[in-house]
C-alpha positions in Angstrom: 21.9 157.9 136.8 23.9 158.2 133.7 22.9 156.7 130.3 24.6 153.3 130.9 23.0 153.0 134.4 19.6 153.7 133.0 20.0 150.9 130.5 21.0 148.4 133.1 18.2 149.6 135.4 15.6 149.2 132.7 16.8 145.6 132.0 16.8 144.8 135.7 13.3 146.0 136.2 12.0 144.2 133.2 13.5 140.9 134.4 11.6 141.4 137.7 8.4 141.6 135.7 7.8 145.4 135.8 5.8 146.8 132.8 7.7 148.5 130.0 5.3 151.5 130.2 6.2 152.1 133.8 9.9 151.6 133.3 10.3 154.1 130.4 8.1 156.7 132.2 10.2 156.7 135.4 13.5 156.7 133.4 12.3 159.4 131.0 12.9 157.3 128.0 10.9 155.9 125.1 9.6 152.4 124.3 11.8 152.2 121.2 14.8 153.0 123.4 13.9 150.2 125.7 13.3 147.6 123.0 16.6 148.5 121.3 18.6 147.8 124.4 16.5 144.8 125.5 17.2 143.2 122.1 21.0 143.8 122.5 20.9 142.4 126.0 19.1 139.2 125.0 21.6 138.6 122.3 24.9 139.3 124.0 24.4 140.2 127.6 25.1 143.3 129.8 28.3 144.2 128.0 26.2 145.4 125.0 24.5 148.1 127.2 27.7 150.2 126.9 27.3 152.9 124.2 29.2 151.2 121.4 29.5 154.4 119.4 31.4 156.1 122.2 33.6 153.0 122.7 34.5 152.9 119.1 34.7 156.6 118.3 38.4 156.4 117.7 37.9 153.7 115.1 35.3 155.9 113.3 37.8 158.6 112.5 39.2 158.4 108.9 43.0 158.2 109.1 45.0 160.9 107.4 46.5 158.4 104.8 43.0 157.3 103.8 41.8 160.9 103.5 44.8 161.6 101.2 44.0 158.5 99.2 40.4 159.7 98.8 41.4 163.1 97.5 44.1 161.6 95.2 41.6 159.2 93.8 39.1 161.9 93.1 41.8 164.1 91.4 42.9 161.1 89.2 39.3 160.3 88.1 38.7 164.0 87.3 41.8 164.1 85.2 40.9 160.9 83.4 37.4 162.2 82.8 38.7 165.5 81.4 40.9 163.5 78.9 37.7 161.7 77.8 35.7 164.9 77.6 33.5 164.1 80.6 33.1 165.1 84.2 30.1 162.8 85.0 30.1 160.4 87.9 33.2 161.7 89.9 31.4 161.8 93.2 31.8 160.2 96.6 30.1 157.0 95.7 32.3 156.5 92.6 35.4 157.0 94.8 34.1 154.4 97.2 33.7 151.9 94.4 37.3 152.6 93.2 38.8 152.2 96.7 36.8 149.0 97.3 38.8 147.4 94.5 41.9 147.8 96.7 40.2 145.6 99.4 40.6 148.1 102.1 38.0 149.3 104.6 36.3 152.3 103.0 34.2 154.8 105.0 30.6 155.5 104.1 30.1 157.6 101.0 28.7 160.5 103.1 32.0 160.6 105.0 33.9 160.6 101.7 31.7 163.5 100.6 32.6 165.5 103.7 36.3 164.8 103.2 36.0 166.1 99.6 34.1 169.2 100.7 36.8 170.0 103.3 39.4 169.6 100.6 37.4 172.0 98.3 36.9 169.3 95.7 33.1 169.6 95.7 31.7 172.5 93.7 29.3 174.8 95.6 27.1 177.6 94.5 28.6 181.0 95.1 26.8 183.8 97.0 23.3 182.7 98.0 22.0 179.2 97.2 20.7 179.2 93.6 17.2 178.0 93.1 17.1 174.3 92.1 14.2 173.1 89.8 12.2 170.1 91.1 9.4 168.0 89.6 5.8 169.0 90.3 4.0 166.8 92.8 0.2 167.0 92.5 -1.1 163.5 93.2 -0.2 159.9 94.0 2.6 158.4 91.9 3.5 161.8 90.4 7.1 161.3 91.6 8.9 158.3 93.0 12.3 159.0 94.6 14.7 156.0 94.4 18.0 155.4 96.2 20.4 152.8 97.5 21.2 152.6 101.2 24.3 150.6 102.2 24.7 148.9 105.6 27.1 146.5 107.2 26.2 143.3 109.1 28.0 142.5 112.4 30.5 140.3 110.6 31.3 143.0 108.1 29.3 141.9 105.1 27.8 144.8 103.1 24.2 144.9 102.3 22.3 147.3 100.0 18.7 148.5 100.7 17.0 149.6 97.6 14.3 152.1 98.6 11.5 153.8 96.7 9.2 156.4 98.2 6.0 157.8 96.6 6.5 161.5 97.4 2.7 162.4 97.6 1.9 159.7 100.1 5.3 158.7 101.6 4.4 155.1 100.7 7.6 153.1 100.6 8.8 149.9 98.9 12.1 148.2 99.6 14.5 145.4 98.7 17.5 143.9 100.5 20.4 142.8 98.3 24.0 141.7 98.6 24.9 143.8 95.5 23.8 147.0 93.7 24.1 145.8 90.2 21.9 147.1 87.4 20.1 143.8 87.2 19.1 144.1 90.9 17.9 147.7 90.3 15.8 146.7 87.3 14.2 143.8 89.2 13.5 146.2 92.2 11.9 148.8 90.0 9.7 146.2 88.3 8.5 144.8 91.6 7.9 148.2 93.0 5.8 149.4 90.1 3.8 146.2 90.2 2.9 146.8 93.8 2.9 150.6 94.1 2.0 151.6 90.6 3.9 153.3 87.8 4.9 156.9 88.4 4.9 159.8 86.1 8.5 160.6 87.0 11.2 158.4 88.7 13.8 160.5 90.4 17.3 159.3 91.1 20.7 160.5 92.2 23.7 160.1 90.0 24.7 156.6 91.2 26.2 154.7 88.2 23.7 151.9 88.8 21.0 154.4 87.7 22.9 156.5 85.1 24.6 153.7 83.3 28.2 154.7 83.9 30.6 157.1 82.3 30.0 156.4 78.7 28.8 159.3 76.6 27.6 157.2 73.7 24.8 155.2 75.4 22.0 155.5 77.9 21.9 153.1 80.9 19.5 150.2 81.3 17.6 151.8 84.2 16.9 154.8 82.0 15.8 152.6 79.2 13.5 150.6 81.4 11.8 153.7 82.6 11.3 155.1 79.1 10.0 151.7 77.8 7.4 151.7 80.6 6.3 155.3 79.9 8.1 156.8 82.9 10.0 160.0 82.7 13.4 160.1 84.4 14.7 162.9 86.7 18.4 163.1 87.8 19.0 165.5 90.8 22.2 167.7 90.7 25.5 166.0 91.4 26.5 165.7 95.1 23.2 166.9 96.5 21.5 164.0 98.3 19.2 166.5 100.1 17.4 166.9 96.7 16.2 163.3 97.2 14.9 164.3 100.6 11.9 162.0 100.9 13.8 158.8 100.3 16.8 160.1 102.4 14.3 160.7 105.2 13.0 157.2 104.8 16.6 155.8 105.1 16.7 157.6 108.5 13.4 156.2 109.6 14.6 152.7 108.6 17.7 153.2 110.6 15.8 154.5 113.7 12.9 152.0 113.8 14.5 148.9 112.2 18.2 148.7 111.6 19.6 150.1 114.8 17.3 148.0 117.0 18.8 144.7 116.2 22.4 143.5 115.7 21.8 141.6 112.5 24.3 138.9 111.7 23.0 137.5 108.4 21.1 138.6 105.4 18.4 136.0 106.1 17.7 137.7 109.5 17.3 141.1 107.8 15.0 139.7 105.1 12.9 137.9 107.7 12.3 141.1 109.7 12.3 143.8 107.0 8.7 143.2 105.7 7.3 143.8 109.2 9.0 147.2 109.3 7.7 148.1 105.8 4.2 147.2 106.9 4.6 149.2 110.1 5.7 152.3 108.2 2.9 152.0 105.7 0.1 151.3 108.0 1.0 152.6 111.4 3.6 155.4 111.1 1.7 158.8 111.3 3.8 161.4 109.6 3.6 165.2 110.3 4.2 165.9 106.6 0.9 164.3 105.7 -1.1 165.7 108.6 -0.3 162.7 110.9 -1.9 160.2 108.5 -0.3 157.0 107.6 1.0 156.4 104.0 -1.7 153.7 103.5 -4.4 156.1 104.6 -3.3 158.7 102.1 -3.4 156.2 99.3 -6.8 154.7 100.3 -8.4 158.2 100.5 -7.2 159.2 97.0 -9.4 159.0 93.9 -6.4 159.0 91.6 -6.4 156.1 89.1 -3.3 154.1 89.6 -1.6 152.3 86.7 0.0 149.2 87.9 2.7 147.3 86.0 1.5 143.9 85.0 3.0 140.9 86.7 3.4 139.4 83.2 5.9 142.2 82.2 9.4 140.7 81.9 11.0 143.6 80.1 13.6 143.9 82.8 14.9 140.4 82.1 16.0 141.2 78.6 19.8 141.3 77.9 19.1 144.3 75.7 16.6 147.0 76.3 15.2 149.2 73.5 15.5 153.0 73.4 12.0 154.5 73.6 10.7 158.0 73.0 10.4 159.9 76.3 11.9 162.6 78.5 15.0 162.5 80.7 15.5 165.5 83.0 18.9 166.3 84.4 19.4 169.2 86.9 23.0 170.5 86.8 24.9 173.4 88.4 26.7 175.4 85.7 30.3 176.0 86.4 32.1 179.4 86.3 32.2 179.3 82.5 28.5 178.3 82.2 29.4 174.7 81.3 27.1 171.8 82.2 27.6 168.1 81.8 24.5 166.0 80.9 24.9 162.2 81.0 28.5 162.5 80.0 28.2 165.1 77.3 29.4 168.7 78.0 27.6 171.8 76.8 28.6 175.5 77.2 25.8 178.0 77.9 26.0 181.7 78.2 28.4 182.7 81.1 25.5 184.6 82.7 24.2 181.2 83.9 27.4 180.5 85.8 26.7 179.0 89.3 23.0 178.6 88.5 21.0 175.4 88.4 20.0 174.4 84.8 17.3 171.9 83.8 18.4 169.9 80.8 15.5 168.0 79.2 16.5 165.3 76.7 13.8 164.3 74.2 14.9 160.9 72.9 12.4 161.0 70.0 14.1 164.0 68.5 17.7 163.4 69.8 17.7 166.8 71.3 18.4 168.4 74.7 16.7 171.7 75.7 18.1 173.8 78.5 15.9 175.8 80.9 16.6 178.2 83.8 14.2 179.0 86.6 15.7 181.8 88.8 13.1 181.5 91.6 10.4 179.1 92.7 7.7 181.6 91.8 9.2 182.5 88.4 8.5 180.9 85.1 11.0 178.5 83.6 12.8 180.2 80.7 14.1 178.3 77.7 17.8 179.0 77.0 18.5 176.9 73.9 18.2 173.6 72.2 21.1 171.4 71.1 21.7 168.1 69.4 21.9 165.0 71.6 22.9 162.3 69.1 21.7 158.7 69.8 23.4 156.0 67.7 20.4 153.6 67.5 16.7 153.5 66.6 14.2 155.2 69.0 10.9 153.4 69.2 7.5 154.9 69.9 6.1 154.2 73.4 4.0 151.0 73.4 1.4 150.7 76.2 1.7 146.9 76.0 5.5 147.1 76.3 6.0 145.0 73.3 9.2 146.1 71.6 11.2 144.3 68.9 14.5 144.0 70.6 
């Protein structure tokens, strides 16, 4: 039997009362496979047992005119940024946002990224892959990776999953939203840290929701909230989602065990089912990366003292957030001249660091940025130089009660 015939046979046997265990064993398939197609059959009948990805493959190809528009948009944004002295935030996600303003159907940002790579618009390390610094993970809540995962409902409505994963335990938290505004991000982080605990470092990609946009003269509200709560910020290199590998892997798990199993039509349907998936992943999903324990088991077995954010904390609701003393880490790939761009400010280092990953550490208390280079994982991090990083407003000392004057 081919794949379609196996789906139809599985549904037929189930309708005649045969046990799922026996069906999947004889058809050499898994229980998740069965329930995926059973759900589709119950909703829209036998026609849905056809592989929709094969049927629609022609529609998944990005037409030449749209590929050209993507490349032209990227070139225009780079030119505008150059005129303003910045190269920050000219990636696939920013291009998707630009094109959505035209009210056309835009491919997923990963597809846009591949188009830019083929067009040689994405900078890549020359020779061998340079070593990329990463935060140290020694215990629970040492590092939380945070990302936004866009999906489309059957009717075409876009949803955004905000996902947070504690790297040490793989313990996730999530939120479903119709938008990815900074207000939603602030509310999500606040709720996450009330339930999972505050991390030492919050790690993000360079999505403008997290960075605060393309303005060189101010730090974004997500960065400010982290610092005000005593959390350090870590931005991975531009255009390198694999550096956020834990949360990216969780996106894949969410797709495999939740999203792809049901043809969701409304946000309400997603919100009703999503908590059960989170509970399943936390309490039942045994992961090879943690010796086939569940995330909940790892957390329950740890003797680390977790610092939870108080439910009374409403800092995220303020129209203005203070700038608090703390550390912001930005990993950047130096260009051929040794130049790096850190939160919309450009710095030129010694050309010997060309095509090497540089860790820029901003200390807001001193309005300074210090650059480090680590050539290999086993090598010590070497300080390159320290430069001024002007901040045009007062910087407050960290307050453990989170009471700030603004």
